[in-house]
C-alpha positions in Angstrom: -17.5 -1.6 -23.0 -17.9 2.8 -22.8 -15.9 4.7 -21.2 -17.7 5.4 -18.0 -17.7 1.4 -17.1 -13.9 0.9 -17.7 -13.6 4.0 -15.1 -15.9 2.1 -12.2 -14.1 -1.2 -13.1 -10.8 0.6 -12.6 -11.4 3.0 -9.8 -13.6 -1.1 -8.1 -9.8 -2.9 -8.7 -7.9 0.0 -7.2 -10.1 0.4 -4.3 -9.2 -4.1 -3.7 -6.1 -3.6 -4.2 -5.9 0.0 -1.7 -7.9 -2.4 1.2 -5.4 -5.4 1.1 -2.5 -3.1 1.3 -4.8 -1.7 4.7 -4.3 -5.7 6.0 -0.8 -6.4 4.9 -0.2 -2.9 6.5 -1.8 -3.0 9.8 0.5 -5.3 11.4 3.7 -3.1 11.1 2.8 0.6 10.6 -0.7 1.6 11.2 -0.2 5.4 9.7 0.3 3.7 6.2 -2.7 1.7 7.1 -5.1 3.5 7.5 -3.9 5.9 4.4 -4.6 3.3 2.4 -8.2 2.8 3.9 -8.5 6.2 2.7 -7.8 6.2 0.0 -9.7 3.0 -0.8 -12.8 4.6 0.9 -12.3 7.0 -1.7 -12.0 4.5 -4.7 -15.1 2.8 -3.8 -17.4 5.8 -3.0 -15.8 7.3 -6.8 -16.6 3.9 -8.0 -20.1 3.9 -6.2 -21.5 7.3 -7.4 -20.2 6.4 -10.9 -22.5 3.7 -10.4 -25.6 6.1 -9.7 
């Protein structure tokens, strides 16, 4: 497994954890959910760009 593969898997895992944070924060804290959503989008976008 190369370094790029590890980075892609790590970014996808981070994005998944952050999406879970959005789901758990949404009922109580809308600001926290939005921040987690933005970070998840950045992590998943970075993983997709590394794949291309």
